N, C-alpha and C positions, 0 to 999 in steps of 0.2 A: 560245601554247598554253594552253588552258584545260580544266580536268579536272573532270568532275562526279562527286561522289560521291553515291551513292543507297543509302541504308540501308535495308534490309529487316527487320523484326521481326514475329513473331506478335504481333496485336494484338487487344483488347477492344474493339470498335468502339463501345461503349455511350457512353463520355464524349466520343468525337467527334461521334457523332450528336447527342448532348444538347447538346453547344456549338453546333451549328449549329440547331438548334430553338430554344435560347433567343436565339441572333442573329437569326433569322428573326422572333421573337414581337417583338423590339424595334423591327421596320422600320414606321415611319409612312408613309414616301413613297418610291417606287421608281420606276426606269427601268431595265428589263431586256430584253435581247434574247434568243430562244428558239430554237435551231434542233433540229428533231424528225426523227428517223428510225425507221420502223418497216419491218420484215420479217416476212412471215408466208408460210411455204413459199416461193414464188419472186416472191412480191408485195413490192415496195418502194414506200412510200410517204413522201415528204419533205414538209415545211413549215418556215415560219418564222414568228415572230410577235414584236411588239414591245408589251410590256405595260407600261403606265404607271399608278400609283395614287397617290392620297393618302387615306388613311383619315380618316373612316370612310364616304365614301360617292361618292369621285371616282374613275373609272378609264376609261382608254381601251386597246383591244386592237386592234393591226392584225396580220391574219393573211393570209399570202401563200403560194399553193399553185401549183406550175408545172402544166404540162398534165400530167396522168397519170391513167392507169385509164380513158380515155374521157371525160375532163370537161377542159373549156378552163381556162387557167390563171386564178387569183382572187387579187385584192386588195380585201380587205373591211377596214372599220374600224367598232368596236363602241363607242359612247360612253355611259357611265353618270353622270350628273350629277344625284345625290339620288335622285328618285323618275323622272326622265325618261331614257329609254333609245332612242338613235339608233343605227341600223344605215345604214351607206352603203356601196354599190358604185360607184366612180368609173369603172370599166370598162363598167358597163351603164349609168351616168348616172342612178342612182336611189338614194331612200333611204326608210326607214321609220321611223316614230317612234311611241313609245307611252308612256304615265303608267301608273305601277306603285304600288299603294298598301303600299309596303314598311314594315314596322314598323322604328322608328328604330334597335332593338338588333340588327337583320340585318346580318351580315357583308358585306362585298365578293364574296365566292366565291358565297353563297347567292344575291344579287342578281343577279349576273350569272347564274348557272344559271337562276334563275327568269325572266329578260327572255330568254337565248339558246338556253337548253339547255345539256348540258355542254360547256365551252370545251375539254376535253382535260385530262389529267391532269396534265402539263407546267406548264399555266396555274394548275390549281387549286391544285398544292402551295405554289407561291410566294404565291398570294392567300391561304391558309387554312392557319393552325397546325393545325388539326384534320385537314386532309388530308395535311400533312407528317407529321406525327406517325404516322398511321395505315398511311403507306406506308413510312416508314423504320422501324416497328416489326417488319416482315417481316425485318429484317437484324439489327436493334439488338444481339440477344443472342447472334448467332454467333459464334463465338471462333477461327475459323479463317481470318481476315482477314491478309494482309500489308499491313503499312502502309510507306509509301515517302513521301519529301520529294521535291516537284517545284518547279519556280521558281514561287513565290506560292500553292502548292496541298499539301494533304495528300491521299495517294492511297490509297485502302483497296480491296484486291483480293482477290476470293475465287473460288478454282476449285473445283467438286466435280462429279465424275464428268464428264459432259459438257455444264455449265453453268458460266457466269461472271458475277460481279457485280463491277462497278468504280465506286466514287463518288469525286468529287473534291471538297474542300471548301478555300476561300479559308483560307491559313494563319494570316491576320491578323484577317481579318471573320467567318471560318466560314462565310460563306455558300454553299449548294451550287452548284458548277459544273459538275458532269457526273454523269450517271446511263448507265453501259452496262450492259445485261442481256443475255445470249446464252445460246442454247438449241439444240436440234437443229432446225434449220429455221426457227429465228425470231431476232429482233434488235430491241432497243428502245434509242436512243439519243438522250439530252437534253443539250444544250450552254447553258449560260447565261451571258451576258455581261452584266455589271452597268454601266449607264452612269452612274451617280450619282443623285441624288434628282431625282425630276420635281416640279420647285418651281411649274411652272405648267402647266394644259392648256387649250389654247382652245377655245372652243365650235366643233363641226364646222360648216364653211359648207355649207349646203344649197341656197342660192339657185338656181344653175345645174343641180341635179339634180331630176329628176321624183319626186312623191312617190306610193308605193305602200303597199298593205297589209302586202304581205312581200316580201323580195328575190326576184327571179327566181333559179330554178335555175342553175346552172352548165350553159352550153352545151357541146355536143359540141367537141372541138378541131378545126383544119384535118385534111383528110383526104389523105396524100400518095399520089398515084398509082404511085410508083417509090421505090425505095430512093435513087435519084440525087437525086430531088426533094429528098427528105427531108434528104440530107446537104448539099446546097448550101445549103438554106434554115436549116439549124442552124450551119453554117459561117458564115453571114453575120450571125445572131443573137449569135452568140460574138465575132464580131469587133467589133459595136459594144459589146457588153458589157465588152469589153476595150480600148475605144478610150479612149486618155489624152491624145492631142494629135493635130491635123490643120489642114491648109490645103487648103481646097476650094472650086474655082470651081464656079458653079451658072447654070443657065439654064432659066428656067420661065415658067408663064403670066403672072406678076406682073414679068417682067425677069430680068435677070442681075446677077450680084455674087460676092462672096469672103467666106467665112466662116473664122474662126481660132477653134480650141477648145484649151485646155490646162489641165488638172487643174482644172476647174471655172470657168475664166474664159473669156469668148466675146467675139468681136467680129464684125460684120458690116458690110460696105460695099456699099450697092446706090445707084448713081447718085449725086445730091450728097447721098445721106444716109449718116451711119455712127454706131455705136453701139457700145459696149464694156460688158462687166458684169464685176467682180471684186470680191471680198470685201463684197459686198452693194451696191457702189456702181455706178450705173448711169449713163453719162453719152452722150449722144446728141448730134450734130452734124445738125438738119435744116435743110437747105438753108443759110442765113446766122446761123441761131439755135442755140446751144447751151444743153442743159437737162443737169442734173446732179441726183440724189438716191439716198438710201440707202433701198433698194427690197428685199423678198424676190423671189426667183426667179418665184415664182408670181404679180408683180405686174408683169413687165417687158412682156408684151405689151400689155396694157392701158395702160400708162403710155405705150409709144412709139406706140400707136394714136391717144391724144388729141392729139399732136403731130404726127399726120402719118407717123410711122414705121411698120416693120413688121418680123416675124422671120420669116425664111425657114422652112419646114415642117420641114426636117429639126433645124434649130438649136433649134425650138420643141419638138418631142419630147424632144431632148437636155435641156433646160432643164427639161422636165416629168417628167424621169427615166422616160422612156418608150425603148423600144429599136425604131429606125427600121425594123429588118426585122421585127420581133415586130408592131408596129402594122398591119403590111400582111398578116401572118397571122391574119386575122380568125376567129373562132371559126364552125363548121359551114361553112368554105370548103373548095373543091378545089384540091390544088396539084400541078402536073405540070410536067414537064422538056419545055417547047416547043421547045428548039431549042438549037445552041452556035453561036458565032460569035467572032471575035476582033476586038478594040477596041484600036487604038493598040498592036499587038503582044502585049496580053493576052489569054488565052484566056479566055472567059466563058460563062456558061449563062443561058439565058432561063426564068425562072419565071413561068407563067401561073396566077394565082390567081383563081379564080372565085367570088363569092358572091352572094346575092340582089340583083340589079340594078346589080351593077358587075363589070367585069373587069380585071384589073391584068397588065400584063407587066413583069416587073422584071429588068433585066440586072445581073447579079452577077459581080465578077470572081473566077475560081476561086482566084487566088493568095492572096488575104486577104479576101474575102468580102464586099468594100466593094460598094455599090450605085453603078453607073453610070448608071442610068436608070430612072424610073418612068413607064409610059404606062397611064393610066386612060380606059376606055369604060363610060361610065354608060349605063344602058339604059332606055328607053321604057317604057311599058305593054305595047306590043305586042313588045317585045323589039328594037325598033331602037335604034341608038346615038344619043342625045340629047345627049351632050357627050364631048368628048376632050380629054386634057391630058396634056403630056409635062413632065418636068423631067430635066435631065442634069447628071450631076456629074462632075468630074474632080478627082483630088488631086494637089497639089503636094507633099504629104507626109503618111504615117500614121504615127503614134507615134514620129515622130523629131525631137520638140521643136519649139517654137515660140519664135522671140525675145520676150521680154517687150514691147520697144520695139514691136512690130506689135500687142500687144493692145489698147493705150491711146489711147483718144480723148482729146484734151487737154480738161480743163474750165475752161480761161481764160476768164472772161467769163461763167459759165454762169448761167442761171438756174432756179429750182426747176420740177420738172415740174408741171403744172397737177392739180388735183385734181379 
């Protein structure tokens, strides 16, 4: 039995704020994850970001925003290297790049603002001592804060009439951890999680992307024709977001097989070919030949393709960090509940997803949101069906654990993957 003692005291926050300012001023390189939540009246907006920088002139900022306020989900990366600024939108398959004549003394925050526009206050206060000082100065000299100790953090809390302000600082490193400001009909929350120093920042890869003058504006999200359609699609997206392990048999245009997934480890068997991936180690048995090598997940599909192997579509989506249902719910599509049926004793719903040039029919198991079938009809210029494809999935287990021995392809006698 553990008992936690929290000590409250009236505190002058100036010394705590000053210690945090000094700690941030000493930082030369950083890797921090930021979650942001704002509410004004009844509108909630959430986003997350990962900021990595090495002063004086190297920075990467990845910003993810879910579908909200009439706009589709977004995942964009902004890279600043010296005077070169690159903006990438992997979902849209495009990038923009410009060179700026930055003065050598210009700070990272000002460089990013000049290239991108305002990156948001939560990013700005981490990048700029000036912006952090200006922000905290609104609270530094107020004397009616309550101070308390939390695991690994010092909390300052102030309540005045119908407003409140909460700040958390690291108890040992003094870095800003949390800002929560609340008033009538409004709320602002910033959470900062420090991942350690950003030691190296890779140059963004743009070879597979289309170069544009500026990134395309975010498209409208899918339009649901009924609450039932939205509920089933959301349940399925959540199911794959929370998927930790599964054993699944599939049948599709390229053949049949089985794949296993467990906490970032993968295996796929199809015909005479098998491959497994765990802890950056890819091993593949293609016919009578075995290959093995240390590879990043982003390189798996290309490595297997060079030796005659393949990655099943749903497995590839998971390897790339994409949600299998989310990839079907493309921007500006319409989604309706087209029917219901029972498959192998399980009640299911049929989602029809229509977008420009393609219609998808997706059978989703109601009990857990897993996809049992996808059928696509690609339309020709006159609206005729030019191509039909169907893939079915049967799950032997979902989040019930997968034996480690099933996930490994033996590397005995393996040769390196060709480059």
